[in-house]
ROLO-420165 format. One record per residue (C-alpha): x, y, z. Coordinates in steps of 0.5 Angstrom, whole numbers, always signed. Layout:
<atoms>
+-------+-------+-------+
!  east ! north !    up !
+-------+-------+-------+
!     X !     Y !     Z !
...
+-------+-------+-------+
</atoms>
This chain:
<atoms>
+-------+-------+-------+
!  east ! north !    up !
+-------+-------+-------+
!   +99 !  +311 !  +116 !
!   +95 !  +310 !  +110 !
!   +92 !  +316 !  +106 !
!   +84 !  +316 !  +103 !
!   +81 !  +321 !   +99 !
!   +87 !  +325 !  +102 !
!   +87 !  +325 !  +108 !
!   +92 !  +321 !  +113 !
!   +89 !  +315 !  +117 !
!   +91 !  +311 !  +122 !
!   +87 !  +304 !  +122 !
!   +89 !  +303 !  +130 !
!   +93 !  +297 !  +132 !
!   +86 !  +294 !  +132 !
!   +83 !  +296 !  +126 !
!   +82 !  +290 !  +121 !
!   +85 !  +293 !  +115 !
!   +83 !  +292 !  +109 !
!   +90 !  +289 !  +105 !
!   +88 !  +283 !  +110 !
!   +92 !  +284 !  +117 !
!   +89 !  +279 !  +123 !
!   +84 !  +281 !  +126 !
!   +84 !  +283 !  +133 !
!   +77 !  +286 !  +135 !
!   +74 !  +285 !  +141 !
!   +70 !  +279 !  +141 !
!   +64 !  +283 !  +140 !
!   +65 !  +285 !  +134 !
!   +68 !  +279 !  +132 !
!   +62 !  +276 !  +131 !
!   +58 !  +280 !  +128 !
!   +63 !  +281 !  +122 !
!   +61 !  +274 !  +123 !
!   +55 !  +275 !  +122 !
!   +54 !  +281 !  +116 !
!   +60 !  +276 !  +112 !
!   +54 !  +271 !  +112 !
!   +50 !  +277 !  +111 !
!   +53 !  +280 !  +106 !
!   +50 !  +278 !   +98 !
!   +43 !  +278 !  +100 !
!   +42 !  +284 !  +105 !
!   +41 !  +289 !  +101 !
!   +36 !  +286 !   +98 !
!   +32 !  +282 !  +103 !
!   +32 !  +290 !  +107 !
!   +31 !  +296 !  +102 !
!   +29 !  +293 !   +96 !
!   +25 !  +286 !   +96 !
!   +18 !  +289 !   +95 !
!   +14 !  +295 !   +96 !
!   +15 !  +296 !  +104 !
!   +21 !  +296 !  +104 !
!   +22 !  +300 !   +99 !
!   +18 !  +306 !  +103 !
!   +22 !  +304 !  +108 !
!   +28 !  +306 !  +104 !
!   +24 !  +312 !  +101 !
!   +23 !  +315 !  +107 !
!   +32 !  +314 !  +109 !
!   +33 !  +316 !  +102 !
!   +29 !  +323 !  +104 !
!   +32 !  +324 !  +112 !
!   +40 !  +323 !  +109 !
!   +38 !  +327 !  +102 !
!   +35 !  +333 !  +108 !
!   +40 !  +332 !  +114 !
!   +46 !  +332 !  +109 !
!   +45 !  +338 !  +105 !
!   +46 !  +339 !   +98 !
!   +53 !  +339 !   +98 !
!   +57 !  +341 !   +94 !
!   +64 !  +339 !  +100 !
!   +70 !  +337 !   +99 !
!   +71 !  +330 !  +103 !
!   +66 !  +325 !  +106 !
!   +66 !  +319 !  +111 !
!   +60 !  +313 !  +112 !
!   +62 !  +310 !  +118 !
!   +59 !  +303 !  +116 !
!   +58 !  +302 !  +109 !
!   +55 !  +296 !  +109 !
!   +53 !  +294 !  +102 !
!   +54 !  +300 !   +99 !
!   +48 !  +303 !   +99 !
!   +47 !  +310 !  +102 !
!   +55 !  +312 !   +99 !
!   +52 !  +314 !   +93 !
!   +50 !  +321 !   +96 !
!   +56 !  +322 !   +99 !
!   +59 !  +321 !   +93 !
!   +56 !  +326 !   +89 !
!   +55 !  +331 !   +94 !
!   +63 !  +331 !   +95 !
!   +70 !  +329 !   +92 !
!   +73 !  +324 !   +95 !
!   +69 !  +320 !  +100 !
!   +72 !  +314 !  +105 !
!   +67 !  +308 !  +106 !
!   +69 !  +305 !  +112 !
!   +67 !  +297 !  +114 !
!   +69 !  +293 !  +118 !
!   +66 !  +286 !  +113 !
!   +70 !  +283 !  +108 !
!   +64 !  +281 !  +105 !
!   +60 !  +287 !  +105 !
!   +65 !  +292 !  +102 !
!   +66 !  +286 !   +95 !
!   +58 !  +289 !   +95 !
!   +60 !  +295 !   +96 !
!   +66 !  +296 !   +91 !
!   +61 !  +292 !   +86 !
!   +56 !  +297 !   +88 !
!   +58 !  +304 !   +87 !
!   +65 !  +304 !   +82 !
!   +67 !  +310 !   +83 !
!   +73 !  +312 !   +84 !
!   +74 !  +318 !   +88 !
!   +71 !  +312 !   +93 !
!   +76 !  +309 !   +97 !
!   +73 !  +303 !  +102 !
!   +77 !  +301 !  +109 !
!   +76 !  +294 !  +113 !
!   +76 !  +297 !  +119 !
!   +73 !  +298 !  +127 !
!   +70 !  +306 !  +127 !
!   +72 !  +304 !  +134 !
!   +80 !  +305 !  +131 !
!   +78 !  +309 !  +125 !
!   +83 !  +315 !  +127 !
!   +84 !  +321 !  +121 !
!   +89 !  +326 !  +123 !
!   +83 !  +331 !  +118 !
!   +77 !  +332 !  +118 !
!   +72 !  +331 !  +114 !
!   +68 !  +336 !  +110 !
!   +61 !  +331 !  +112 !
!   +60 !  +323 !  +116 !
!   +54 !  +319 !  +116 !
!   +53 !  +313 !  +119 !
!   +47 !  +309 !  +117 !
!   +44 !  +304 !  +122 !
!   +51 !  +302 !  +125 !
!   +53 !  +304 !  +132 !
!   +48 !  +300 !  +134 !
!   +52 !  +294 !  +132 !
!   +59 !  +298 !  +136 !
!   +60 !  +297 !  +143 !
!   +65 !  +304 !  +144 !
!   +59 !  +307 !  +141 !
!   +61 !  +312 !  +144 !
!   +67 !  +313 !  +143 !
!   +65 !  +313 !  +136 !
!   +62 !  +320 !  +136 !
!   +66 !  +323 !  +141 !
!   +70 !  +322 !  +137 !
!   +66 !  +326 !  +131 !
!   +69 !  +333 !  +134 !
!   +75 !  +332 !  +129 !
!   +73 !  +327 !  +126 !
!   +68 !  +333 !  +122 !
!   +72 !  +339 !  +119 !
!   +71 !  +346 !  +122 !
!   +63 !  +347 !  +118 !
!   +61 !  +340 !  +116 !
!   +56 !  +336 !  +118 !
!   +55 !  +329 !  +121 !
!   +49 !  +325 !  +121 !
!   +47 !  +318 !  +126 !
!   +41 !  +314 !  +124 !
!   +40 !  +308 !  +128 !
!   +34 !  +304 !  +132 !
!   +31 !  +307 !  +135 !
!   +30 !  +304 !  +143 !
!   +24 !  +305 !  +145 !
!   +18 !  +304 !  +140 !
!   +12 !  +299 !  +138 !
!   +17 !  +297 !  +134 !
!   +22 !  +294 !  +138 !
!   +19 !  +287 !  +139 !
!   +21 !  +285 !  +131 !
!   +26 !  +283 !  +127 !
!   +31 !  +281 !  +129 !
!   +29 !  +281 !  +138 !
!   +21 !  +279 !  +135 !
!   +18 !  +276 !  +141 !
!   +13 !  +272 !  +137 !
!   +14 !  +266 !  +133 !
!   +14 !  +259 !  +137 !
!   +23 !  +259 !  +137 !
!   +23 !  +267 !  +139 !
!   +19 !  +267 !  +145 !
!   +21 !  +260 !  +148 !
!   +29 !  +262 !  +148 !
!   +26 !  +270 !  +151 !
!   +22 !  +266 !  +155 !
!   +27 !  +262 !  +157 !
!   +32 !  +269 !  +158 !
!   +36 !  +265 !  +152 !
!   +40 !  +269 !  +148 !
!   +37 !  +269 !  +141 !
!   +43 !  +271 !  +136 !
!   +49 !  +268 !  +140 !
!   +56 !  +272 !  +138 !
!   +52 !  +278 !  +136 !
!   +52 !  +284 !  +138 !
!   +46 !  +289 !  +139 !
!   +44 !  +295 !  +145 !
!   +40 !  +301 !  +143 !
!   +43 !  +307 !  +144 !
!   +37 !  +312 !  +148 !
!   +36 !  +317 !  +145 !
!   +38 !  +322 !  +150 !
!   +45 !  +318 !  +149 !
!   +46 !  +320 !  +144 !
!   +44 !  +326 !  +142 !
!   +47 !  +327 !  +148 !
!   +53 !  +325 !  +145 !
!   +54 !  +329 !  +140 !
!   +53 !  +336 !  +144 !
!   +58 !  +334 !  +148 !
!   +63 !  +333 !  +141 !
!   +63 !  +340 !  +140 !
!   +57 !  +339 !  +135 !
!   +52 !  +344 !  +135 !
!   +44 !  +345 !  +132 !
!   +43 !  +338 !  +134 !
!   +38 !  +336 !  +131 !
!   +32 !  +329 !  +132 !
!   +29 !  +326 !  +127 !
!   +23 !  +319 !  +126 !
!   +27 !  +316 !  +121 !
!   +22 !  +310 !  +118 !
!   +16 !  +311 !  +121 !
!    +8 !  +307 !  +122 !
!    +6 !  +301 !  +125 !
!   +10 !  +293 !  +123 !
!    +5 !  +289 !  +122 !
!    +6 !  +287 !  +115 !
!    +5 !  +281 !  +113 !
!   +10 !  +280 !  +109 !
!   +14 !  +286 !  +113 !
!   +21 !  +284 !  +115 !
!   +19 !  +280 !  +120 !
!   +13 !  +284 !  +123 !
!    +6 !  +282 !  +126 !
!    +3 !  +279 !  +120 !
!    -4 !  +284 !  +121 !
!    -4 !  +286 !  +114 !
!    -5 !  +282 !  +107 !
!    -2 !  +283 !  +100 !
!    -8 !  +287 !   +97 !
!    -9 !  +292 !  +102 !
!    -1 !  +294 !  +102 !
!    -2 !  +300 !   +97 !
!    -8 !  +304 !  +101 !
!    -4 !  +302 !  +108 !
!    +3 !  +304 !  +106 !
!    -1 !  +310 !  +102 !
!    -4 !  +313 !  +110 !
!    +4 !  +311 !  +113 !
!    +7 !  +316 !  +107 !
!    +3 !  +321 !  +109 !
!    +4 !  +321 !  +116 !
!   +11 !  +320 !  +115 !
!   +10 !  +327 !  +110 !
!    +7 !  +331 !  +117 !
!   +12 !  +329 !  +121 !
!   +17 !  +330 !  +117 !
!   +15 !  +338 !  +118 !
!   +13 !  +338 !  +125 !
!   +18 !  +342 !  +130 !
!   +23 !  +338 !  +133 !
!   +17 !  +337 !  +139 !
!   +13 !  +335 !  +133 !
!   +18 !  +330 !  +131 !
!   +20 !  +327 !  +139 !
!   +13 !  +324 !  +140 !
!   +13 !  +320 !  +134 !
!   +19 !  +317 !  +135 !
!   +15 !  +311 !  +140 !
!   +12 !  +310 !  +132 !
!   +18 !  +310 !  +128 !
!   +23 !  +305 !  +127 !
!   +29 !  +308 !  +127 !
!   +32 !  +315 !  +127 !
!   +37 !  +320 !  +126 !
!   +41 !  +325 !  +130 !
!   +44 !  +331 !  +126 !
!   +48 !  +337 !  +128 !
!   +54 !  +340 !  +125 !
!   +61 !  +343 !  +127 !
!   +62 !  +350 !  +127 !
!   +67 !  +354 !  +124 !
!   +72 !  +358 !  +128 !
!   +70 !  +364 !  +133 !
!   +63 !  +363 !  +131 !
!   +58 !  +364 !  +137 !
!   +54 !  +358 !  +139 !
!   +48 !  +360 !  +144 !
!   +47 !  +353 !  +147 !
!   +41 !  +350 !  +145 !
!   +38 !  +344 !  +149 !
!   +39 !  +337 !  +147 !
!   +33 !  +332 !  +149 !
!   +32 !  +331 !  +156 !
+-------+-------+-------+
</atoms>
């Protein structure tokens, strides 16, 4: 048993400990860990910072996280899958102590360099086995659960991971979307197209599953969270020539007006109610689900989640 951020934590028998313990993680997670280790040195720049397209997607994600986490302050916070530390500062700004968990040692090394904050404890472990004895005021996971075969188990534990009155925010990739067929799952390009037509795995050893919106939102409710909300995160059309594995339609010289129009639509959708946000999901690359754990004795009215 270890203690991080003042919370006693068991990493479980199958966890990868931060002290270099031998891995007994499931095979699917082994393959993912290897790929993320290899990508750790360049992932952040490639995904979030390489050009104005990536920077706008980063800004959309940041805005959603800030709004769903709230302004704080909070006592403790947990990040499930911190990667290279891109989003960890959002928790450090709000909480007195932060536990940042990741399966990849390479990602954790990048995160430690990016976030040299003594209030943040970086822990190597499998989210499916992470089992703290206490709860956290904030729990955040960004673009992680789609790589975790036991994602339902992780979300089901939110009822204990989140302290009474605390909040949980999960961002994951949208399964039914104009964006599917791009990125790692793209259909264009000679090599990937041929492998798809031959029904061969494009990324052998890499596990990923897009989680349906209704499944994730229902899992939040089943975990005992209330005020469950769903909203798009990265919104637009994947048609930029300089976008990361997008359809190469819009050339670099036409990016500015197209991005400005996209951002205007994103702001409009963000101001809509639940129906408007749900209706826009087919044009989103990712979506967020958030919820709150009620305090003891609180009267909670049952509210339908996404059907």
